[in-house]
Structures are given as structure tokens and as C-alpha cells.
C-alpha positions in Angstrom: 13.6 -23.2 9.3 15.6 -20.3 10.4 14.1 -16.8 10.5 16.0 -14.0 8.8 17.2 -11.3 11.2 19.5 -9.1 9.4 20.2 -5.5 8.3 17.1 -4.3 6.4 15.7 -1.0 5.1 13.1 1.0 6.8 13.9 1.5 10.5 14.6 -0.4 13.7 11.7 -2.6 14.6 10.2 -1.6 17.9 8.7 -5.0 18.8 8.8 -8.7 18.0 6.1 -10.0 15.7 4.3 -13.3 15.8 5.3 -15.8 13.1 2.1 -16.9 11.4 2.1 -20.2 9.5 -0.2 -21.5 6.8 -1.4 -25.0 6.0 -3.8 -24.4 3.1 -2.4 -25.2 -0.3 -2.8 -22.6 -2.9 -1.4 -22.0 -6.4 -0.6 -18.4 -5.4 2.7 -16.7 -5.6 4.4 -13.4 -5.0 6.3 -12.0 -7.8 7.6 -11.5 -5.5 10.3 4.2 -0.3 12.0 7.1 -1.3 11.2 10.4 -2.8 12.5 11.8 -6.0 15.6 13.1 -4.1 16.5 9.4 -3.8 16.9 9.3 0.0 17.3 5.7 1.2 16.1 4.2 4.5 18.2 1.7 6.5 17.2 -0.5 9.4 18.6 -3.1 11.8 16.1 -5.7 12.9 15.7 -7.2 16.4 15.8 -10.9 17.0 12.4 -12.6 16.5 11.1 -15.8 18.2 8.5 -18.2 16.9 5.1 -18.0 18.6 1.5 -18.8 18.0 -0.3 -16.8 15.3 -1.8 -13.5 16.4 -3.1 -11.4 13.5 -3.3 -8.3 15.7 0.5 -8.1 16.2 2.0 -5.5 13.9 5.3 -3.9 14.7 6.1 -0.3 13.9 9.3 0.9 12.2 11.4 4.0 12.8 12.9 5.4 9.6 16.6 6.4 9.3 17.3 8.1 6.0 20.6 8.1 4.2 21.1 10.5 1.2 21.8 8.9 -2.1 22.2 10.2 -5.6 19.9 9.2 -8.5 22.6 6.7 -9.7 23.2 5.1 -6.3 21.7 2.4 -4.0 22.8 2.5 -0.3 22.6 -0.3 2.2 24.1 -1.1 5.6 25.3 -4.4 7.1 26.7 -4.7 10.6 27.1 -0.9 10.8 29.1 -0.8 7.5 27.5 1.5 4.9 28.0 0.5 1.2 27.1 2.5 -1.9 26.5 0.8 -5.2 26.2 2.3 -8.7 22.7 2.0 -10.0 20.5 3.2 -12.9 16.9 4.5 -12.6 14.4 2.4 -14.6 10.8 3.2 -15.3 7.9 0.8 -15.8 5.3 1.2 -18.5 2.8 2.2 -15.8 4.9 5.1 -14.5 6.7 3.6 -11.4 10.4 4.0 -11.0 13.0 1.9 -9.3 16.8 1.8 -9.3 18.5 -1.3 -10.5 22.1 -2.6 -10.5 24.0 -3.3 -13.7 22.7 -6.6 -15.3 19.2 -6.1 -13.9 16.4 -5.3 -16.4 12.7 -4.7 -16.1 10.4 -7.0 -18.2 6.7 -6.5 -18.4 4.4 -9.5 -18.2 2.6 -8.4 -21.3 2.1 -5.2 -23.3 0.2 -2.5 -21.3 0.5 -4.7 -18.2 0.4 -3.3 -14.7 2.9 -5.9 -13.6 6.7 -5.8 -14.2 9.4 -8.2 -13.1 13.2 -8.4 -12.7 14.7 -11.9 -12.6 18.4 -12.3 -12.1 19.4 -15.4 -14.0 23.1 -14.7 -14.5 25.1 -16.9 -12.1 27.9 -14.4 -11.9 25.6 -11.6 -10.8 25.8 -10.6 -7.1 22.0 -11.0 -6.8 21.7 -14.2 -8.7 18.4 -15.9 -8.0 16.5 -12.7 -7.1 13.0 -12.2 -8.3 11.6 -8.7 -8.0 8.0 -7.9 -8.9 6.3 -4.5 -9.2 2.5 -4.5 -9.5 0.0 -1.7 -9.6 -3.5 -2.7 -8.6 -6.4 -0.4 -9.5 -10.0 -0.4 -8.2 -12.4 0.4 -11.1 -16.0 1.4 -11.3 -18.6 -0.2 -13.6 -17.4 2.0 -16.4 -13.9 0.8 -16.0 -12.6 4.1 -14.6 -10.4 4.3 -11.5 -12.5 4.7 -8.4 -11.2 6.5 -5.3 -12.1 5.4 -1.8 -11.1 6.0 1.8 -8.2 3.9 3.1 -8.5 2.0 6.3 -4.9 0.9 6.9 -5.7 -1.6 9.7 -8.3 -3.3 7.4 -5.8 -3.4 4.5 -3.1 -5.1 6.6 -5.7 -7.6 7.9 -6.7 -8.4 4.3 -3.1 -8.9 3.3 -2.6 -11.2 6.3 -5.5 -13.4 5.3 -4.0 -13.7 1.8 -0.7 -14.9 3.4 -2.6 -17.5 5.5 -4.1 -18.9 2.3 -0.7 -19.3 0.5 0.2 -23.0 1.0 3.9 -22.4 0.4 4.3 -19.7 3.1 5.6 -21.1 6.4 5.9 -17.9 8.4 5.1 -14.2 8.0 5.5 -10.9 9.9 3.7 -7.6 9.2 5.4 -4.3 9.8 3.8 -0.8 9.5 5.9 2.1 8.2 6.3 5.5 9.7 4.6 8.4 8.0 6.7 9.8 5.2 8.0 6.4 3.9 7.2 5.5 0.4 5.5 2.3 1.6 2.8 2.1 4.2 3.6 -1.4 5.4 5.4 -4.6 4.5 5.4 -8.3 5.1 8.5 -10.3 5.7 8.0 -14.0 5.1 9.5 -17.4 4.4 8.3 -20.5 2.6 9.0 -23.6 0.6 9.0 -23.4 -3.2 8.7 -27.1 -3.5 4.9 -26.5 -2.8 2.6 -25.4 -5.7 3.2 -21.9 -7.0 4.6 -20.0 -9.9 8.4 -19.9 -9.4 11.5 -18.8 -11.3 13.9 -21.6 -12.1 16.3 -20.3 -9.4 13.7 -20.4 -6.7 11.7 -23.5 -7.6 12.2 -26.4 -5.2 14.1 -24.3 -2.6 13.3 -22.7 0.7 13.0 -19.0 0.1 12.9 -15.6 1.9 10.7 -12.8 0.7 9.2 -9.4 1.3 6.1 -7.6 0.1 6.2 -3.8 0.4 2.8 -2.2 0.0 1.8 1.4 -0.7 -1.9 2.2 -0.5 -3.2 4.7 -3.1 -6.5 6.5 -3.5 -7.5 4.0 -6.2 -5.7 0.8 -5.2 -2.2 -0.1 -4.2 1.3 -0.5 -5.4 3.3 -3.6 -4.3 7.0 -4.4 -4.7 7.9 -8.0 -3.9 11.3 -9.6 -3.6 12.0 -13.3 -3.3 15.3 -15.2 -3.2 16.5 -18.7 -2.4 17.4 -18.9 1.3 20.7 -20.6 0.7 21.7 -17.8 -1.6 20.9 -14.9 0.7 23.5 -14.0 3.2 22.9 -10.8 5.1 24.6 -8.6 2.5 22.6 -10.2 -0.4 19.4 -9.6 1.5 20.3 -6.0 2.4 21.0 -5.2 -1.2 17.7 -6.7 -2.4 15.7 -4.8 0.2 17.5 -1.6 -0.5 16.8 -1.9 -4.2 13.1 -2.6 -3.6 12.9 0.5 -1.5 14.1 2.8 -4.2 10.7 2.4 -5.7 8.6 5.5 -6.4 4.9 5.1 -7.2 3.4 6.5 -10.4 2.7 10.2 -10.1 -0.8 9.7 -11.6 -1.9 8.5 -8.1 -0.9 11.9 -6.6 -2.8 13.7 -9.3 -6.0 11.6 -8.6 -5.6 12.4 -4.9 -5.2 16.1 -5.5 -8.3 16.1 -7.8 -10.4 14.5 -5.1 -9.2 17.0 -2.5 -10.1 19.9 -4.9 -13.6 18.5 -5.5 -14.2 18.3 -1.7 
């Protein structure tokens, strides 16, 4: 299976990562950063080779920001910068993301902390894309959000173990973001949706490419996942999808919780 090596958001990778495979079968699935001034990040990846799994290998990214208005998404392919019209959407749990025309947010259920965008229109430029936004919160025995210290290395290792247990994932690569990016780290991975999992109709039965972008918060984490059929995703398709995912801005309530904790200290 080929590895994706294309124009992506979030900086030039400074080192090659190890491709980690998985053999355990699991019924898990993925649903797949910019500030309020809507700056976008663009990256060109280096070529990656298959190797044996080494969980300690995490590449760093350098961030290149490109200014973009609130109603735009910017991406770059082969040195060519493209700007698309977009509209800012907000989830029920306070996160925002920019979407192209014909893309709409659906919540899994009322008051859910998970939202999704599935592009089912065959005429849409991102047909087949599944985008998931999920807010995970750690709660105490009373059901209230519970703040804790964040150990980023440990969090990445925990995410890696989750990928190892996804029977449909065939290879994955962890990358850590520079300070100032909306996300702290992300995983780029590939798999086979003919294995057990929860799939959209457009992805089921196909080889797929995917990314999970993760932002750690004082009381949990925010994750934006994108997944697309491999045969659909040329380099421009993939760049658009990654650019859209990285227009995500986390709910402001997390910033308020963090400020509260700092004040109490």
C-alpha cells in the first residue's frame, strides 16, 4: 500500500517516522490550528520509508503561517497556493471550523460532544470525506470537569497504543506540533475499511487515508479526524481536507478553565 507523501498543513517534517502496523482486530473507528484571526498553516512533507515499528519515533513540525480571512481556506500543492471560499461553522459544544459550500455539520445526537461532516454529494470536490470533531472531557465523581497536568509524551504514547489496537489500521505516523499551533500533535495513518469498523458508505470496503489532529486541554482533549478513500484522494484533495481540518478552533471554555486554575494557584 502506498504511503501518502504530499502537501500538508502544519510545517515541514524534520525527520522520517516509522510506519507502525497493527494486527489486532477491533471494532474501533475514527470519525475520523489556527487562531481567531484565521491564519492557516501549510507544510510540505518529506518522503517516508517503511520500517519496523518504534513507538519512540516522533517527528517535529515547523509551522509556516499564511494569512486567511474568516471566509477563506488556504492550501498549497507543489508550491501553488490556492484560496477557497468558506463559511465558519460552530458546533453545539463551542468549537468552530471553516467548511466549503455543500459541507454541513451534523451532531451525533442532541447535546453530543461529537459532530461530523460527511460529503455524500458525488459532484462535490471532497466527495467521500468524513470529518469528525470530538471533545473529550475528564470528569470527577460529581460529574464536573476535572483539570490535571498534561504529560505530552505520555499522551502521544497512549494514542499510539490505541492505533496499535485498531485492526483496520495498516500504518501510522505520529508528529508533534510546534508551540503556538492549535493542535499539539497529529497522527497520519492508512488502513483498510473492509475490516470491521464503523464506516461511511463512501469509505466502507476501500483502502483509506486519514489524520487525527489532537489538542490537549486542561480537562481532556479535542480531536479533529479526517478520513477519505485512497482512490479519491489525489494530492489536491488531501491538501484541501487537511487545510479544512486545521481551521478548527477549540471551545473557549477550555481557556476559561485554564485561567481559573492559574488564578487559584
